[in-house]
C-alpha angles and dihedrals in degrees: 000000000000090000092057092048092051092049094044093049102040108026097072098049092042090051089049091053092050092045093051098039095098091052092047091051094048101036104024131242111330125229120281090250090059092047091051091048091051091048092050091047093049096066100059090044100046108028096092094047088047092054091045090053090049088056091050091048091050091050091050097041095101094048124091115260091014093157090057092047092049089050091052092049091049091052093046091047094055093041090052090053089053092049091046093050095045094041094231142005119333132201117305097251093047090056092046091051091047091052092048091047090065102027102053098051090042091053095047095045093045092050093047094047091048091048094048094046092048092050090053093048094046 
């Protein structure tokens, strides 16, 4: 249960940070109103993928290198959405950003959930 809460709470804002990182680098830090709007918009968009990734992480939790495997599944999941929506392959950097959009939050949430579950069981 703790795993699903971690993924549901952290996956959307982490995905929002990865998604907006190029704009922040090129244009600077946006206003607090924009940040709040992005944060609010991230939850309806990314809650279902977050819960799906929590299920994947739970299924892989007993396997060796499960954080790495969850990261790979997160990257493939978001890249497949990009390819589906664009009906084929996109530009290189668009694919890289799509992979990072799923992989980075999946890695962080998987690592945190593994760490919190191990600390409870220890």
